[in-house]
Every structure is written in C-alpha cells, then in structure tokens.
N, C-alpha and C positions, 0 to 999 in steps of 0.2 A: 503494500499500499504506499503510495507516495507520500512524503512528509511535506505538509503545507508550511512553507517558510515565509509566506506573505507577511504575516504578523511579526515574526521575529526579525524580519529585515527592515522594520520600520526605524527611523532615526531615533525614536524615543526609547526603544528597547535594545538598540544595538544590532548591528548586522553581522552575524557569524561569517557569512560568506564574504562580505567585504573585508573583514578582519583576516580571514584566511588567504584571500587574494593578495592583501597587503603583506603578509609574512612571505608569500611566495615571492612577491616582487622584491622584498628586502634580501631574500636568500640569493635571488638571481644577480644581485650586485655584490655577492660575497660577504654580506653582513650575517653573522651568527650571534645574537646576543641573547643568552640565556640568563635570566635574572639569577643572582647569587652564584653564578659559575665561577669557580676559583680561577684567578688569572694565572696561577702557577700551572694549571692544566692546560691553559691555552698556550702557554709558552712551551710546555712540553710537546703538545701537538706540533707546534711550528718547528721546533728543533728536530723532532723525530722525522718530519716530512721533508726537511732540508737535506738534499743529497750531499751537501757539503759539511754537514754536521759531523763532529767528532765525538768520541766517547767522553771526552773531557767535557765537552759543552753539555751533553746530555746529563753528566753527573752533576755539573754545576747548577743546572736548572732545576733538576729534581731535588738537590740537596738544599734548596732554599726554603723548603717546606718540611719540617720534621715529621708531621703526620703522614705526608705523602711517602717520605723515605720508609717509615714503619710499614705502610701498606705494601710497597714494593718488596721489602725484605720479607714480610709474610708470605707473599705470593711465590717469591724466589725460593722459599724453603718448604713449599707445599710438597708433601711426599708423593701426591699424585702427579704433579707436573714435572718434577725434577728429582733425580737420584743423586746421591753424593752427600759430602760433608755439609753441614749447615754453614751458610755464608752470613757474615755480618758486615762485610765491606760493600758499600753501595755499588762501586765500580764492578766488583765480581758479581754482584746481583743482577746488574743490568746486562752484563755479558752473559750470564747464564740464561736470563729470560728472552733476550732479543727484543728488538724495538716494538714488534707487534704486541708482545705481552706487557711491555712497559706501557704502551698505549692503553691496554685493557685494564691494568691497575690504576693508571691515572683517571681514566674515565669512571672506574668503580669509586674511587675517592671522590670525584666531582659529583656523582650521583648522590653519594651519602651527604655531601654538603648541601645539595639542593633540598633533599628530604628534610633537613633539619632547620633550613633557613626560615627565620620568623616571618619574612615577607611573603612566603609560600605556604604558610600554615593552613590557609583556607583550602588548599588543594592537597595537603599532605596525604590524605588517604589514596588519592588518585596516583600520586607519585610513588607511593609505597607499593601499590598494586602493579604499576608499570615495572618497577624495580623487581619484584618477586617473579613476574612473568619473564622478564629479561634474563635474570640469573638462572631461571629453570631452562629456558630456551638455550642459553650459552652453555650450560653444563651438558645438556643432552646433545647438543651439536658437537661439542668437544669430544665427548664419548664415543659418539657415532663415527665422527670422522677419524678418530685415533684407530678404531677397529677396522672401519671400511676402507680407509686410505685413499678415498676418491679426492679428497681436497685436504690441504694443510690443516691440522687440527687447531693450531693457534689462530689462524684466520677464521675458521669456523666459529671459535669461542667468541672472538671479537665481534663478528657479525651478529651473533646471537645477543651479545650484550647491548649492542646499540640498535637493535631492530625496532625498538619502541621509541627511539630518540625523537621522532616526528610527534608523537603523543605527548612527550614531555615538554617539547618546545611550544606546542600549541597550548597546553594546559598552563604553562608557566607565563606565557605572554598574554594570555587572555585577560582583558580588563575584568574586575570583579563583577560589574554590572552588565556584562555581556549576556545576551540571551542564551548563549551556548551553555552557560553555567547553570541555568535554571530549567533546561528542557533535556531530560535524560535521553529521550529517544532521538532528538535532533543531535545531541552532543555525539551519541554512539554512531549515528549515520554519518556525520561529517568527519569524525575521527576515522572511520573505516575508509572513507573516500580520499582523505587528504594526507593521512599520516605517512604512508609509504613514500609518496613523492616528495613531501617535505623532508622526511628522514633522508632520502637519497641526496637531496640538495645539501643538507647539513654534512654528511659524511664526505661529500665532494669538496666542500669548503674546508673541511678539516684535513683533506688530502689523504684519506684513507684510500686503499687500493680500489682499482676500477672494479674488481670483482665483488668487493664488498659493497660499493656503491650500487652496482647492478642488482645484487642480491637483495639489498634493502629496498630498492624501488620496485622490484618484482616479486616481493615476498607474498602478495595477496594472489598472485597468478597461480592457483593450485592445479590447474589443469594444463599447465604448459608442457608441451612435447616438442622435442627437438632431436636432431641427429647427434651422434657423438656420445662420449661419455658423460656422466653425471657431473654437474658443476655445483659451486656454492649456492647458487639460487635454488636448485633442486633440493639441497640439504636443508637450507634454511626454511624454505616453504614447508617441507615435510615435517620438520622439527617443531615448527609453531603449531601445526595440527596436532602432532603427537603431544605436545605439552598441554594443549586444549583437552585432548582425549584423556590424559592422565588426570586433569583437574576435575573433569566432568564426572568420573567414577560411576557413570550410570549407563554406559554404553550408547548414549544417545548422540554423541559427537561423532563427526566424520572419522572413519578409520584412516590413520596415516598410511597404512599399507596399500590402499587402493589408488594413491595418487600416482601420476606418471613418474614423478621424481623418485619415489620409493622404489619403483620397479627398475629405473635406470641405476639406482644405488644397490640394486639386488637385495632389497629388504622386504620380505613378505611378513605377514602378521606373526608368524612364529619367531622370525629372526629379531623383529622389533621387541616382542615380549621378552626374549632371552636377553637381548641387549640391556634392556631397562631393569630386569630382574637381577642380572649378574652385576650391574654396575652401580646398585644402590649405595654402596659405601663409598664408591668413587664420586658419585654425584653430590653426596653429603660433604665430602672433603672439598669439592670444587666450590660449592656454595660458601663454605667457611673461607676459602681462599679469596674469593670475590668480596666477601664482606656483606 
C-alpha cells in the first residue's frame, strides 16, 4: 500500500523527502558530517586512505586518542582474529591488524561515541539497534568469509560493520521536529529506500574500497544474479538476510539459502546452519572485539 507523504511534506511538518535529497546533495560534494563523530577517526580514515601514508603517520594519528589506542589493542589481541603473543606496542598492533582492520576498530570506536553523545540521546535506541545489527552482520560475514574464502574476511567484516551507516547518518542528521521522526511507517519506508545509496556515498567519501562501496550500495538487491564467482555484494546481501533470519526465530523471515548469492557462495541451508552453529563461540568473541 503506497504511503501518503503529502501531509508530511508540508512546510509546517517538515519534508522528509526534501531532507533526504539535501543529504544526498551534500554527500555528492564530498561532505560527510556525522554529529559527534570523533575528529580522530576522520583523521585515521584520511591517513589510511592516503597511499603515501607511512606506518609512523598512522601510529601518530591513532596515538593521539588513548581510548582509540585501547580499542585497537583489544582488537589486535583478539584470539579469534590473530594468533601469537599479546602485543602492547601500538606500532606492532597496527602491523598485525593491517589497515582494513585499523579502520574497523576506528569505526567501532566512533560508533560507540555516537551512541553516547548527549546531543543524540533522542535517537539512542535507534543507534543502538543499528549497531547491534551491524556487529551481528560483521561477525557473520567475517566467519563465513573466513571459511568460504570467496572474499577477504577482513573486508567482509568491515563491510558488515558499515552496512547500516546510511541509517546512522539519516537518523543523526534529521532535525528533531522532522515528520520522519513521528511516523514509524514512513520512517521505515524511507530508510529502506535511501539508506543503501547514502551509505554507499559515505564509504566512497571515506575512500573505502570500491568493492565495499558497491556492496553497501547493492545490499538490498537480494535477487541479483551474475556470471563469475561470488563477490562481496553477494556475501553482504546474504549475511543481512541471515542475520534477520536468526533474529526472527520464528521461521517467517526469508531463508538466506534461497538467495542467488548463497548459491554462488555454495551455501545451502544445511551449510549455513552448520556454520552458524559451529561458530557461536567465535561470533561472541568477535562481538567482544568490536565492542
């Protein structure tokens, strides 16, 4: 049933569509302004994206924030992600993790700051839900990619972690009096229509890989079929459905195994059940590492 937006688009109540178009226009100019987003994470993103960056520069940027350093060291010493002796030196931790997982840790830290920001208290429940969804998808994507080996596991985890960034951006930028905040049906509809495209623009501005940007933008295309091997978009779309399926617990949600992407990944229902069952401890450890 179509949603009537005529009333919500009046000047008095605020125009959700106009607001979303304005966000899209801003993003097209390269502007990414998340309220309460830590400046240190922006600097990390720039440093990691710069092909001329040295490890010394990355260490200097990360080392400017003690809490971020702690987050990186926690992740670098995760028994699930890395083997070997515990590291306490930031330079060694960054070398062990690689730049992709440095980004993952920095973005996890940024999201924690957003969820605690006093200015965003009115949407804290939404931000918490988006984060829980993201960590579940990131953990599943990492676990499946590590076993399946179709795509790099660290890239799969990062894509899962940021797949909801469009929703975070929309929610955090929306004025409190915007009609989007008072009409749950309209809000769900517009988020579903807009968050993937906005998320793709954000990760492009952050200069994440083209594969991650494409996967974020195409995450809702669950019926996508293509020639060639499975790719990150296949994995992300399938993992999002799988996370929904696990959360539903009632068998009513779409089975991830019926998606074209699952078939390209060689995952039937039995294989998916086995992976999820066998990796429960690993998934819990990854949730802990992400924070």
